[in-house]
N, CA, C and O atoms as a GROMACS GRO file, in nm:
protein
  640
    1MET      N    1   8.656   8.488   8.202
    1MET     CA    2   8.758   8.577   8.255
    1MET      C    3   8.697   8.668   8.361
    1MET      O    4   8.576   8.689   8.368
    2LYS      N    5   8.785   8.720   8.444
    2LYS     CA    6   8.741   8.811   8.549
    2LYS      C    7   8.810   8.945   8.531
    2LYS      O    8   8.932   8.953   8.513
    3GLY      N    9   8.730   9.050   8.536
    3GLY     CA   10   8.783   9.186   8.531
    3GLY      C   11   8.757   9.256   8.662
    3GLY      O   12   8.667   9.220   8.738
    4ILE      N   13   8.836   9.358   8.688
    4ILE     CA   14   8.812   9.443   8.803
    4ILE      C   15   8.817   9.587   8.756
    4ILE      O   16   8.902   9.625   8.675
    5VAL      N   17   8.727   9.667   8.807
    5VAL     CA   18   8.721   9.808   8.774
    5VAL      C   19   8.748   9.884   8.904
    5VAL      O   20   8.668   9.881   8.997
    6VAL      N   21   8.862   9.951   8.908
    6VAL     CA   22   8.907  10.025   9.026
    6VAL      C   23   8.899  10.173   8.992
    6VAL      O   24   8.942  10.214   8.884
    7PHE      N   25   8.846  10.253   9.083
    7PHE     CA   26   8.832  10.395   9.050
    7PHE      C   27   8.830  10.482   9.175
    7PHE      O   28   8.804  10.435   9.286
    8ASP      N   29   8.860  10.608   9.154
    8ASP     CA   30   8.838  10.713   9.252
    8ASP      C   31   8.744  10.812   9.184
    8ASP      O   32   8.750  10.831   9.063
    9SER      N   33   8.658  10.875   9.262
    9SER     CA   34   8.562  10.970   9.206
    9SER      C   35   8.544  11.084   9.305
    9SER      O   36   8.538  11.061   9.426
   10VAL      N   37   8.535  11.205   9.254
   10VAL     CA   38   8.516  11.321   9.340
   10VAL      C   39   8.369  11.363   9.341
   10VAL      O   40   8.310  11.380   9.448
   11TYR      N   41   8.308  11.380   9.223
   11TYR     CA   42   8.170  11.425   9.213
   11TYR      C   43   8.074  11.317   9.165
   11TYR      O   44   7.957  11.344   9.142
   12GLY      N   45   8.123  11.193   9.149
   12GLY     CA   46   8.037  11.083   9.109
   12GLY      C   47   8.040  11.050   8.961
   12GLY      O   48   7.983  10.950   8.920
   13ASN      N   49   8.105  11.132   8.880
   13ASN     CA   50   8.109  11.108   8.736
   13ASN      C   51   8.194  10.986   8.700
   13ASN      O   52   8.153  10.902   8.620
   14THR      N   53   8.311  10.975   8.761
   14THR     CA   54   8.398  10.862   8.733
   14THR      C   55   8.336  10.733   8.785
   14THR      O   56   8.356  10.626   8.727
   15LYS      N   57   8.260  10.742   8.893
   15LYS     CA   58   8.188  10.625   8.945
   15LYS      C   59   8.087  10.575   8.842
   15LYS      O   60   8.075  10.455   8.820
   16GLN      N   61   8.013  10.667   8.780
   16GLN     CA   62   7.916  10.626   8.678
   16GLN      C   63   7.983  10.555   8.562
   16GLN      O   64   7.932  10.456   8.510
   17VAL      N   65   8.099  10.605   8.521
   17VAL     CA   66   8.174  10.543   8.412
   17VAL      C   67   8.221  10.404   8.454
   17VAL      O   68   8.210  10.308   8.376
   18ALA      N   69   8.273  10.391   8.575
   18ALA     CA   70   8.320  10.262   8.626
   18ALA      C   71   8.206  10.160   8.627
   18ALA      O   72   8.225  10.045   8.589
   19GLU      N   73   8.088  10.203   8.670
   19GLU     CA   74   7.973  10.112   8.673
   19GLU      C   75   7.933  10.069   8.532
   19GLU      O   76   7.898   9.953   8.511
   20ALA      N   77   7.939  10.160   8.435
   20ALA     CA   78   7.906  10.126   8.296
   20ALA      C   79   8.008  10.026   8.240
   20ALA      O   80   7.971   9.933   8.168
   21ILE      N   81   8.135  10.045   8.273
   21ILE     CA   82   8.240   9.953   8.228
   21ILE      C   83   8.214   9.814   8.286
   21ILE      O   84   8.220   9.714   8.213
   22ALA      N   85   8.186   9.806   8.416
   22ALA     CA   86   8.159   9.677   8.480
   22ALA      C   87   8.036   9.610   8.419
   22ALA      O   88   8.035   9.489   8.396
   23GLU      N   89   7.932   9.688   8.393
   23GLU     CA   90   7.811   9.632   8.330
   23GLU      C   91   7.844   9.572   8.194
   23GLU      O   92   7.792   9.466   8.159
   24GLN      N   93   7.929   9.640   8.116
   24GLN     CA   94   7.963   9.590   7.983
   24GLN      C   95   8.048   9.464   7.992
   24GLN      O   96   8.030   9.372   7.912
   25ILE      N   97   8.138   9.460   8.086
   25ILE     CA   98   8.218   9.338   8.105
   25ILE      C   99   8.125   9.220   8.130
   25ILE      O  100   8.142   9.113   8.072
   26ARG      N  101   8.027   9.240   8.216
   26ARG     CA  102   7.930   9.134   8.246
   26ARG      C  103   7.843   9.102   8.125
   26ARG      O  104   7.814   8.985   8.099
   27ALA      N  105   7.803   9.204   8.050
   27ALA     CA  106   7.721   9.182   7.930
   27ALA      C  107   7.796   9.100   7.826
   27ALA      O  108   7.735   9.029   7.746
   28ASP      N  109   7.929   9.112   7.827
   28ASP     CA  110   8.012   9.036   7.733
   28ASP      C  111   8.047   8.897   7.787
   28ASP      O  112   8.131   8.827   7.730
   29GLY      N  113   7.982   8.857   7.899
   29GLY     CA  114   7.995   8.720   7.948
   29GLY      C  115   8.105   8.695   8.049
   29GLY      O  116   8.141   8.580   8.072
   30HIS      N  117   8.158   8.799   8.110
   30HIS     CA  118   8.266   8.782   8.207
   30HIS      C  119   8.221   8.835   8.343
   30HIS      O  120   8.120   8.904   8.353
   31SER      N  121   8.297   8.802   8.446
   31SER     CA  122   8.264   8.857   8.578
   31SER      C  123   8.343   8.986   8.599
   31SER      O  124   8.450   9.006   8.541
   32ALA      N  125   8.287   9.072   8.682
   32ALA     CA  126   8.352   9.200   8.708
   32ALA      C  127   8.326   9.244   8.852
   32ALA      O  128   8.212   9.241   8.899
   33ASP      N  129   8.431   9.283   8.919
   33ASP     CA  130   8.421   9.343   9.052
   33ASP      C  131   8.450   9.492   9.038
   33ASP      O  132   8.521   9.535   8.947
   34ILE      N  133   8.396   9.568   9.131
   34ILE     CA  134   8.421   9.712   9.134
   34ILE      C  135   8.483   9.747   9.269
   34ILE      O  136   8.438   9.700   9.373
   35LEU      N  137   8.588   9.829   9.264
   35LEU     CA  138   8.654   9.875   9.386
   35LEU      C  139   8.659  10.027   9.384
   35LEU      O  140   8.727  10.087   9.299
   36ASN      N  141   8.588  10.089   9.476
   36ASN     CA  142   8.586  10.235   9.490
   36ASN      C  143   8.694  10.274   9.590
   36ASN      O  144   8.681  10.246   9.710
   37LEU      N  145   8.800  10.338   9.543
   37LEU     CA  146   8.912  10.375   9.630
   37LEU      C  147   8.872  10.478   9.736
   37LEU      O  148   8.941  10.492   9.836
   38GLY      N  149   8.762  10.548   9.713
   38GLY     CA  150   8.714  10.644   9.811
   38GLY      C  151   8.642  10.579   9.928
   38GLY      O  152   8.621  10.642  10.032
   39GLU      N  153   8.602  10.453   9.911
   39GLU     CA  154   8.527  10.384  10.016
   39GLU      C  155   8.609  10.282  10.093
   39GLU      O  156   8.581  10.257  10.210
   40ARG      N  157   8.709  10.224  10.028
   40ARG     CA  158   8.790  10.126  10.099
   40ARG      C  159   8.929  10.118  10.038
   40ARG      O  160   8.952  10.151   9.922
   41GLU      N  161   9.020  10.072  10.122
   41GLU     CA  162   9.159  10.058  10.080
   41GLU      C  163   9.175   9.930   9.998
   41GLU      O  164   9.114   9.827  10.028
   42ALA      N  165   9.254   9.938   9.896
   42ALA     CA  166   9.280   9.822   9.811
   42ALA      C  167   9.396   9.743   9.868
   42ALA      O  168   9.507   9.795   9.882
   43LYS      N  169   9.371   9.621   9.900
   43LYS     CA  170   9.479   9.534   9.948
   43LYS      C  171   9.534   9.460   9.826
   43LYS      O  172   9.597   9.521   9.740
   44LYS      N  173   9.510   9.332   9.819
   44LYS     CA  174   9.556   9.252   9.706
   44LYS      C  175   9.444   9.247   9.603
   44LYS      O  176   9.332   9.205   9.634
   45VAL      N  177   9.474   9.290   9.481
   45VAL     CA  178   9.375   9.295   9.374
   45VAL      C  179   9.414   9.191   9.269
   45VAL      O  180   9.524   9.195   9.214
   46GLU      N  181   9.321   9.098   9.243
   46GLU     CA  182   9.350   8.993   9.146
   46GLU      C  183   9.236   8.980   9.046
   46GLU      O  184   9.119   8.980   9.083
   47ALA      N  185   9.272   8.969   8.918
   47ALA     CA  186   9.177   8.950   8.809
   47ALA      C  187   9.259   8.919   8.684
   47ALA      O  188   9.382   8.920   8.688
   48ASP      N  189   9.190   8.893   8.575
   48ASP     CA  190   9.258   8.869   8.448
   48ASP      C  191   9.294   8.999   8.377
   48ASP      O  192   9.389   9.004   8.298
   49PHE      N  193   9.217   9.104   8.406
   49PHE     CA  194   9.244   9.236   8.349
   49PHE      C  195   9.182   9.341   8.440
   49PHE      O  196   9.096   9.311   8.522
   50MET      N  197   9.227   9.463   8.425
   50MET     CA  198   9.181   9.572   8.511
   50MET      C  199   9.155   9.699   8.431
   50MET      O  200   9.226   9.731   8.336
   51PHE      N  201   9.051   9.769   8.472
   51PHE     CA  202   9.028   9.906   8.431
   51PHE      C  203   9.053   9.990   8.556
   51PHE      O  204   9.000   9.957   8.663
   52VAL      N  205   9.131  10.095   8.545
   52VAL     CA  206   9.155  10.182   8.659
   52VAL      C  207   9.126  10.326   8.617
   52VAL      O  208   9.174  10.372   8.513
   53GLY      N  209   9.046  10.396   8.698
   53GLY     CA  210   9.001  10.529   8.659
   53GLY      C  211   9.010  10.633   8.767
   53GLY      O  212   9.011  10.604   8.887
   54SER      N  213   9.015  10.757   8.720
   54SER     CA  214   9.024  10.872   8.809
   54SER      C  215   8.971  10.995   8.736
   54SER      O  216   8.980  11.003   8.614
   55PRO      N  217   8.916  11.089   8.811
   55PRO     CA  218   8.887  11.217   8.748
   55PRO      C  219   9.019  11.290   8.722
   55PRO      O  220   9.118  11.266   8.791
   56THR      N  221   9.019  11.377   8.625
   56THR     CA  222   9.138  11.458   8.598
   56THR      C  223   9.133  11.580   8.688
   56THR      O  224   9.039  11.659   8.683
   57ARG      N  225   9.235  11.594   8.768
   57ARG     CA  226   9.245  11.706   8.862
   57ARG      C  227   9.372  11.782   8.828
   57ARG      O  228   9.482  11.737   8.861
   58MET      N  229   9.357  11.898   8.764
   58MET     CA  230   9.472  11.979   8.722
   58MET      C  231   9.569  11.898   8.636
   58MET      O  232   9.691  11.907   8.654
   59GLY      N  233   9.515  11.820   8.542
   59GLY     CA  234   9.597  11.744   8.450
   59GLY      C  235   9.650  11.613   8.506
   59GLY      O  236   9.728  11.545   8.439
   60ARG      N  237   9.609  11.576   8.627
   60ARG     CA  238   9.663  11.458   8.692
   60ARG      C  239   9.553  11.367   8.746
   60ARG      O  240   9.436  11.403   8.749
   61MET      N  241   9.595  11.247   8.788
   61MET     CA  242   9.506  11.154   8.857
   61MET      C  243   9.499  11.195   9.004
   61MET      O  244   9.580  11.276   9.050
   62THR      N  245   9.404  11.140   9.076
   62THR     CA  246   9.394  11.169   9.219
   62THR      C  247   9.507  11.097   9.294
   62THR      O  248   9.568  11.003   9.243
   63LYS      N  249   9.532  11.142   9.416
   63LYS     CA  250   9.635  11.078   9.499
   63LYS      C  251   9.600  10.933   9.530
   63LYS      O  252   9.688  10.847   9.536
   64LYS      N  253   9.471  10.905   9.548
   64LYS     CA  254   9.429  10.767   9.577
   64LYS      C  255   9.456  10.676   9.457
   64LYS      O  256   9.501  10.563   9.474
   65ALA      N  257   9.429  10.726   9.337
   65ALA     CA  258   9.455  10.645   9.217
   65ALA      C  259   9.605  10.622   9.200
   65ALA      O  260   9.649  10.512   9.167
   66LYS      N  261   9.682  10.727   9.223
   66LYS     CA  262   9.828  10.714   9.210
   66LYS      C  263   9.882  10.615   9.313
   66LYS      O  264   9.962  10.528   9.280
   67GLY      N  265   9.839  10.628   9.438
   67GLY     CA  266   9.883  10.537   9.542
   67GLY      C  267   9.845  10.392   9.512
   67GLY      O  268   9.922  10.300   9.540
   68PHE      N  269   9.726  10.373   9.456
   68PHE     CA  270   9.683  10.239   9.419
   68PHE      C  271   9.776  10.179   9.314
   68PHE      O  272   9.822  10.066   9.330
   69LEU      N  273   9.804  10.254   9.208
   69LEU     CA  274   9.892  10.204   9.102
   69LEU      C  275  10.033  10.179   9.153
   69LEU      O  276  10.097  10.080   9.115
   70GLU      N  277  10.081  10.267   9.238
   70GLU     CA  278  10.216  10.249   9.293
   70GLU      C  279  10.224  10.126   9.383
   70GLU      O  280  10.332  10.069   9.400
   71GLY      N  281  10.112  10.085   9.441
   71GLY     CA  282  10.112   9.971   9.531
   71GLY      C  283  10.077   9.838   9.467
   71GLY      O  284  10.077   9.735   9.534
   72LEU      N  285  10.046   9.839   9.336
   72LEU     CA  286  10.010   9.714   9.269
   72LEU      C  287  10.127   9.615   9.270
   72LEU      O  288  10.243   9.653   9.259
   73ASP      N  289  10.092   9.490   9.282
   73ASP     CA  290  10.190   9.381   9.278
   73ASP      C  291  10.243   9.372   9.134
   73ASP      O  292  10.174   9.324   9.044
   74MET      N  293  10.366   9.416   9.115
   74MET     CA  294  10.425   9.421   8.981
   74MET      C  295  10.435   9.283   8.918
   74MET      O  296  10.409   9.266   8.799
   75GLU      N  297  10.473   9.186   8.996
   75GLU     CA  298  10.490   9.051   8.943
   75GLU      C  299  10.355   8.996   8.892
   75GLU      O  300  10.349   8.937   8.784
   76TYR      N  301  10.251   9.017   8.969
   76TYR     CA  302  10.119   8.966   8.930
   76TYR      C  303  10.063   9.039   8.807
   76TYR      O  304  10.007   8.975   8.719
   77TRP      N  305  10.080   9.172   8.802
   77TRP     CA  306  10.016   9.252   8.697
   77TRP      C  307  10.103   9.278   8.574
   77TRP      O  308  10.057   9.344   8.481
   78LYS      N  309  10.226   9.230   8.572
   78LYS     CA  310  10.314   9.262   8.458
   78LYS      C  311  10.265   9.205   8.326
   78LYS      O  312  10.299   9.259   8.221
   79ASN      N  313  10.186   9.097   8.327
   79ASN     CA  314  10.137   9.036   8.203
   79ASN      C  315   9.985   9.037   8.192
   79ASN      O  316   9.928   8.968   8.107
   80ARG      N  317   9.918   9.115   8.277
   80ARG     CA  318   9.773   9.127   8.272
   80ARG      C  319   9.740   9.270   8.231
   80ARG      O  320   9.792   9.365   8.290
   81PRO      N  321   9.654   9.287   8.131
   81PRO     CA  322   9.629   9.423   8.081
   81PRO      C  323   9.560   9.514   8.182
   81PRO      O  324   9.467   9.475   8.253
   82ILE      N  325   9.610   9.637   8.185
   82ILE     CA  326   9.554   9.742   8.269
   82ILE      C  327   9.513   9.856   8.176
   82ILE      O  328   9.595   9.911   8.103
   83VAL      N  329   9.384   9.890   8.180
   83VAL     CA  330   9.329   9.996   8.095
   83VAL      C  331   9.301  10.117   8.182
   83VAL      O  332   9.231  10.107   8.283
   84ALA      N  333   9.355  10.231   8.144
   84ALA     CA  334   9.333  10.355   8.218
   84ALA      C  335   9.215  10.432   8.158
   84ALA      O  336   9.202  10.443   8.037
   85PHE      N  337   9.130  10.484   8.247
   85PHE     CA  338   9.021  10.570   8.202
   85PHE      C  339   9.008  10.688   8.296
   85PHE      O  340   9.044  10.681   8.414
   86GLY      N  341   8.957  10.795   8.242
   86GLY     CA  342   8.941  10.914   8.326
   86GLY      C  343   8.835  11.008   8.271
   86GLY      O  344   8.804  11.008   8.152
   87THR      N  345   8.782  11.086   8.362
   87THR     CA  346   8.689  11.191   8.323
   87THR      C  347   8.765  11.322   8.311
   87THR      O  348   8.856  11.350   8.390
   88VAL      N  349   8.727  11.402   8.212
   88VAL     CA  350   8.791  11.531   8.188
   88VAL      C  351   8.684  11.636   8.161
   88VAL      O  352   8.579  11.606   8.104
   89GLY      N  353   8.712  11.757   8.201
   89GLY     CA  354   8.615  11.864   8.173
   89GLY      C  355   8.648  11.988   8.252
   89GLY      O  356   8.747  11.991   8.324
   90PRO      N  357   8.568  12.088   8.240
   90PRO     CA  358   8.443  12.090   8.165
   90PRO      C  359   8.468  12.107   8.015
   90PRO      O  360   8.553  12.185   7.972
   91LEU      N  361   8.392  12.032   7.936
   91LEU     CA  362   8.401  12.037   7.791
   91LEU      C  363   8.269  12.083   7.731
   91LEU      O  364   8.166  12.088   7.798
   92SER      N  365   8.274  12.117   7.606
   92SER     CA  366   8.157  12.167   7.534
   92SER      C  367   8.044  12.064   7.533
   92SER      O  368   8.068  11.944   7.533
   93GLU      N  369   7.922  12.113   7.533
   93GLU     CA  370   7.808  12.024   7.518
   93GLU      C  371   7.788  11.986   7.372
   93GLU      O  372   7.711  11.894   7.342
   94ASP      N  373   7.856  12.053   7.281
   94ASP     CA  374   7.849  12.020   7.139
   94ASP      C  375   7.932  11.895   7.113
   94ASP      O  376   8.053  11.894   7.137
   95GLY      N  377   7.867  11.789   7.063
   95GLY     CA  378   7.932  11.660   7.045
   95GLY      C  379   8.053  11.661   6.955
   95GLY      O  380   8.153  11.596   6.985
   96GLU      N  381   8.048  11.736   6.844
   96GLU     CA  382   8.162  11.741   6.752
   96GLU      C  383   8.281  11.812   6.814
   96GLU      O  384   8.395  11.766   6.800
   97LYS      N  385   8.258  11.924   6.881
   97LYS     CA  386   8.367  11.996   6.948
   97LYS      C  387   8.430  11.908   7.056
   97LYS      O  388   8.552  11.903   7.071
   98ARG      N  389   8.345  11.840   7.132
   98ARG     CA  390   8.392  11.752   7.238
   98ARG      C  391   8.478  11.640   7.181
   98ARG      O  392   8.585  11.610   7.234
   99LYS      N  393   8.432  11.579   7.074
   99LYS     CA  394   8.504  11.468   7.012
   99LYS      C  395   8.643  11.512   6.967
   99LYS      O  396   8.742  11.442   6.990
  100LYS      N  397   8.651  11.629   6.902
  100LYS     CA  398   8.780  11.680   6.856
  100LYS      C  399   8.873  11.708   6.974
  100LYS      O  400   8.993  11.678   6.967
  101TRP      N  401   8.820  11.764   7.082
  101TRP     CA  402   8.902  11.794   7.197
  101TRP      C  403   8.954  11.665   7.260
  101TRP      O  404   9.071  11.655   7.294
  102LEU      N  405   8.866  11.566   7.274
  102LEU     CA  406   8.906  11.440   7.337
  102LEU      C  407   9.014  11.368   7.257
  102LEU      O  408   9.098  11.298   7.314
  103GLU      N  409   9.012  11.384   7.125
  103GLU     CA  410   9.114  11.320   7.041
  103GLU      C  411   9.252  11.382   7.062
  103GLU      O  412   9.353  11.319   7.032
  104ARG      N  413   9.256  11.506   7.113
  104ARG     CA  414   9.383  11.576   7.130
  104ARG      C  415   9.434  11.579   7.274
  104ARG      O  416   9.540  11.636   7.300
  105VAL      N  417   9.362  11.519   7.366
  105VAL     CA  418   9.401  11.521   7.507
  105VAL      C  419   9.537  11.453   7.523
  105VAL      O  420   9.557  11.341   7.475
  106THR      N  421   9.629  11.520   7.589
  106THR     CA  422   9.760  11.460   7.616
  106THR      C  423   9.790  11.454   7.766
  106THR      O  424   9.863  11.365   7.810
  107LYS      N  425   9.735  11.545   7.844
  107LYS     CA  426   9.759  11.545   7.988
  107LYS      C  427   9.626  11.528   8.060
  107LYS      O  428   9.544  11.619   8.066
  108SER      N  429   9.607  11.409   8.113
  108SER     CA  430   9.483  11.378   8.183
  108SER      C  431   9.513  11.269   8.285
  108SER      O  432   9.623  11.214   8.289
  109ALA      N  433   9.416  11.240   8.368
  109ALA     CA  434   9.432  11.131   8.464
  109ALA      C  435   9.462  11.000   8.391
  109ALA      O  436   9.550  10.925   8.433
  110ALA      N  437   9.389  10.974   8.284
  110ALA     CA  438   9.407  10.848   8.210
  110ALA      C  439   9.548  10.837   8.152
  110ALA      O  440   9.612  10.733   8.166
  111THR      N  441   9.597  10.943   8.088
  111THR     CA  442   9.731  10.934   8.029
  111THR      C  443   9.837  10.924   8.138
  111THR      O  444   9.937  10.853   8.120
  112ARG      N  445   9.818  10.992   8.250
  112ARG     CA  446   9.915  10.983   8.359
  112ARG      C  447   9.916  10.844   8.422
  112ARG      O  448  10.022  10.792   8.456
  113MET      N  449   9.798  10.783   8.436
  113MET     CA  450   9.792  10.647   8.491
  113MET      C  451   9.857  10.548   8.396
  113MET      O  452   9.929  10.458   8.440
  114GLN      N  453   9.833  10.564   8.268
  114GLN     CA  454   9.896  10.477   8.168
  114GLN      C  455  10.049  10.490   8.176
  114GLN      O  456  10.120  10.390   8.174
  115GLU      N  457  10.099  10.614   8.183
  115GLU     CA  458  10.243  10.638   8.193
  115GLU      C  459  10.301  10.574   8.319
  115GLU      O  460  10.407  10.512   8.314
  116LEU      N  461  10.233  10.590   8.432
  116LEU     CA  462  10.281  10.534   8.557
  116LEU      C  463  10.285  10.381   8.550
  116LEU      O  464  10.380  10.319   8.597
  117ALA      N  465  10.182  10.322   8.492
  117ALA     CA  466  10.181  10.175   8.478
  117ALA      C  467  10.299  10.130   8.392
  117ALA      O  468  10.366  10.032   8.425
  118LYS      N  469  10.324  10.199   8.282
  118LYS     CA  470  10.437  10.163   8.194
  118LYS      C  471  10.570  10.178   8.268
  118LYS      O  472  10.656  10.091   8.259
  119GLU      N  473  10.586  10.289   8.341
  119GLU     CA  474  10.709  10.312   8.417
  119GLU      C  475  10.736  10.200   8.517
  119GLU      O  476  10.851  10.165   8.542
  120ARG      N  477  10.630  10.145   8.573
  120ARG     CA  478  10.644  10.037   8.672
  120ARG      C  479  10.660   9.901   8.607
  120ARG      O  480  10.675   9.801   8.678
  121GLY      N  481  10.657   9.894   8.475
  121GLY     CA  482  10.673   9.767   8.407
  121GLY      C  483  10.546   9.685   8.400
  121GLY      O  484  10.550   9.564   8.378
  122LEU      N  485  10.432   9.751   8.420
  122LEU     CA  486  10.303   9.683   8.414
  122LEU      C  487  10.254   9.681   8.270
  122LEU      O  488  10.305   9.753   8.185
  123SER      N  489  10.156   9.599   8.244
  123SER     CA  490  10.103   9.580   8.109
  123SER      C  491   9.994   9.684   8.079
  123SER      O  492   9.875   9.652   8.080
  124ALA      N  493  10.035   9.806   8.053
  124ALA     CA  494   9.940   9.914   8.024
  124ALA      C  495   9.885   9.900   7.883
  124ALA      O  496   9.960   9.889   7.786
  125HIS      N  497   9.753   9.900   7.874
  125HIS     CA  498   9.687   9.894   7.743
  125HIS      C  499   9.727  10.019   7.663
  125HIS      O  500   9.734  10.128   7.720
  126PRO      N  501   9.752  10.006   7.533
  126PRO     CA  502   9.798  10.122   7.455
  126PRO      C  503   9.695  10.233   7.436
  126PRO      O  504   9.732  10.346   7.406
  127GLU      N  505   9.568  10.202   7.452
  127GLU     CA  506   9.464  10.304   7.440
  127GLU      C  507   9.413  10.340   7.579
  127GLU      O  508   9.400  10.255   7.667
  128VAL      N  509   9.383  10.469   7.597
  128VAL     CA  510   9.318  10.513   7.720
  128VAL      C  511   9.178  10.561   7.684
  128VAL      O  512   9.150  10.594   7.569
  129LEU      N  513   9.092  10.564   7.783
  129LEU     CA  514   8.955  10.609   7.763
  129LEU      C  515   8.935  10.743   7.832
  129LEU      O  516   8.946  10.753   7.954
  130HIS      N  517   8.906  10.845   7.752
  130HIS     CA  518   8.874  10.977   7.806
  130HIS      C  519   8.723  10.997   7.796
  130HIS      O  520   8.664  10.978   7.689
  131ILE      N  521   8.661  11.034   7.906
  131ILE     CA  522   8.517  11.057   7.910
  131ILE      C  523   8.493  11.202   7.951
  131ILE      O  524   8.548  11.251   8.050
  132ALA      N  525   8.408  11.269   7.873
  132ALA     CA  526   8.384  11.412   7.893
  132ALA      C  527   8.279  11.441   8.000
  132ALA      O  528   8.177  11.373   8.011
  133VAL      N  529   8.309  11.543   8.078
  133VAL     CA  530   8.216  11.603   8.172
  133VAL      C  531   8.188  11.742   8.119
  133VAL      O  532   8.281  11.814   8.082
  134THR      N  533   8.061  11.782   8.113
  134THR     CA  534   8.029  11.911   8.049
  134THR      C  535   8.027  12.030   8.144
  134THR      O  536   8.026  12.144   8.099
  135GLY      N  537   8.026  12.005   8.273
  135GLY     CA  538   8.036  12.112   8.371
  135GLY      C  539   8.152  12.085   8.464
  135GLY      O  540   8.211  11.977   8.458
  136PHE      N  541   8.185  12.178   8.550
  136PHE     CA  542   8.297  12.158   8.641
  136PHE      C  543   8.275  12.035   8.729
  136PHE      O  544   8.367  11.956   8.748
  137LYS      N  545   8.154  12.019   8.782
  137LYS     CA  546   8.122  11.905   8.868
  137LYS      C  547   8.039  11.799   8.796
  137LYS      O  548   8.004  11.698   8.856
  138GLY      N  549   8.009  11.821   8.673
  138GLY     CA  550   7.925  11.729   8.597
  138GLY      C  551   7.812  11.807   8.534
  138GLY      O  552   7.803  11.928   8.553
  139PRO      N  553   7.730  11.744   8.462
  139PRO     CA  554   7.715  11.601   8.445
  139PRO      C  555   7.808  11.547   8.336
  139PRO      O  556   7.880  11.622   8.270
  140LEU      N  557   7.804  11.415   8.321
  140LEU     CA  558   7.875  11.353   8.210
  140LEU      C  559   7.811  11.400   8.079
  140LEU      O  560   7.693  11.434   8.076
  141ALA      N  561   7.889  11.400   7.973
  141ALA     CA  562   7.835  11.430   7.841
  141ALA      C  563   7.728  11.326   7.807
  141ALA      O  564   7.731  11.214   7.858
  142SER      N  565   7.634  11.363   7.724
  142SER     CA  566   7.521  11.276   7.693
  142SER      C  567   7.563  11.142   7.632
  142SER      O  568   7.492  11.042   7.648
  143ASP      N  569   7.676  11.138   7.563
  143ASP     CA  570   7.722  11.014   7.499
  143ASP      C  571   7.828  10.939   7.582
  143ASP      O  572   7.882  10.839   7.535
  144ALA      N  573   7.857  10.986   7.701
  144ALA     CA  574   7.969  10.936   7.780
  144ALA      C  575   7.958  10.787   7.814
  144ALA      O  576   8.052  10.711   7.792
  145LEU      N  577   7.846  10.746   7.867
  145LEU     CA  578   7.834  10.606   7.910
  145LEU      C  579   7.832  10.512   7.791
  145LEU      O  580   7.883  10.400   7.800
  146ASP      N  581   7.773  10.555   7.680
  146ASP     CA  582   7.777  10.473   7.558
  146ASP      C  583   7.921  10.458   7.509
  146ASP      O  584   7.961  10.350   7.464
  147MET      N  585   7.998  10.566   7.517
  147MET     CA  586   8.140  10.560   7.477
  147MET      C  587   8.216  10.462   7.565
  147MET      O  588   8.298  10.384   7.516
  148ALA      N  589   8.189  10.465   7.695
  148ALA     CA  590   8.257  10.375   7.789
  148ALA      C  591   8.222  10.229   7.758
  148ALA      O  592   8.309  10.142   7.758
  149ARG      N  593   8.094  10.204   7.733
  149ARG     CA  594   8.052  10.067   7.702
  149ARG      C  595   8.113  10.018   7.571
  149ARG      O  596   8.160   9.905   7.562
  150ASP      N  597   8.113  10.104   7.470
  150ASP     CA  598   8.169  10.066   7.339
  150ASP      C  599   8.319  10.036   7.351
  150ASP      O  600   8.367   9.936   7.298
  151PHE      N  601   8.393  10.123   7.418
  151PHE     CA  602   8.536  10.103   7.438
  151PHE      C  603   8.561   9.970   7.510
  151PHE      O  604   8.648   9.892   7.470
  152THR      N  605   8.484   9.944   7.615
  152THR     CA  606   8.500   9.821   7.692
  152THR      C  607   8.469   9.698   7.606
  152THR      O  608   8.542   9.599   7.611
  153HIS      N  609   8.364   9.705   7.529
  153HIS     CA  610   8.326   9.593   7.442
  153HIS      C  611   8.439   9.564   7.342
  153HIS      O  612   8.473   9.448   7.319
  154ARG      N  613   8.497   9.669   7.283
  154ARG     CA  614   8.607   9.649   7.188
  154ARG      C  615   8.729   9.590   7.257
  154ARG      O  616   8.796   9.504   7.201
  155PHE      N  617   8.759   9.635   7.378
  155PHE     CA  618   8.871   9.581   7.454
  155PHE      C  619   8.850   9.432   7.482
  155PHE      O  620   8.941   9.352   7.460
  156ILE      N  621   8.732   9.395   7.530
  156ILE     CA  622   8.701   9.256   7.562
  156ILE      C  623   8.714   9.169   7.436
  156ILE      O  624   8.767   9.059   7.442
  157ALA      N  625   8.666   9.219   7.323
  157ALA     CA  626   8.672   9.143   7.198
  157ALA      C  627   8.817   9.114   7.158
  157ALA      O  628   8.846   9.008   7.102
  158LYS      N  629   8.908   9.206   7.188
  158LYS     CA  630   9.050   9.187   7.155
  158LYS      C  631   9.117   9.085   7.246
  158LYS      O  632   9.218   9.026   7.209
  159LEU      N  633   9.061   9.063   7.365
  159LEU     CA  634   9.121   8.967   7.459
  159LEU      C  635   9.099   8.823   7.416
  159LEU      O  636   9.177   8.735   7.452
  160LYS      N  637   8.996   8.800   7.340
  160LYS     CA  638   8.959   8.661   7.303
  160LYS      C  639   9.050   8.602   7.201
  160LYS      O  640   9.032   8.487   7.161
   0.00000   0.00000   0.00000
């Protein structure tokens, strides 16, 4: 199978998460492309599944991420899973406090992207991935990339 990881990043944190997701897709035996919305415009995007990510900016996704989702080919993506992920913060450096906060997140880039995909009739995965940033501009929480890899591995296992 082929996956694509599409993302926008402001301070580089979401980019790191996107790279970890792509690495895990490959580690699980599939191919993965990465598309950075900050570097190039997305034309036609094709794969068997997609991860799409954005930093959370005032409870929302970035304009580039929103524009990308709004421009997706609905016919092509209506039966292919789309997983939303996003970075949120600043959150506590304490792992337990962070975990509890992440479990309660309701307004974030990831949840907004999932909602937008559903509204458009796309196949939005029921789970979103929230990744913590411990400062305003970063860094990622110490367990962030492991969380991204684990989530991706579980998602891939469900596809089989």
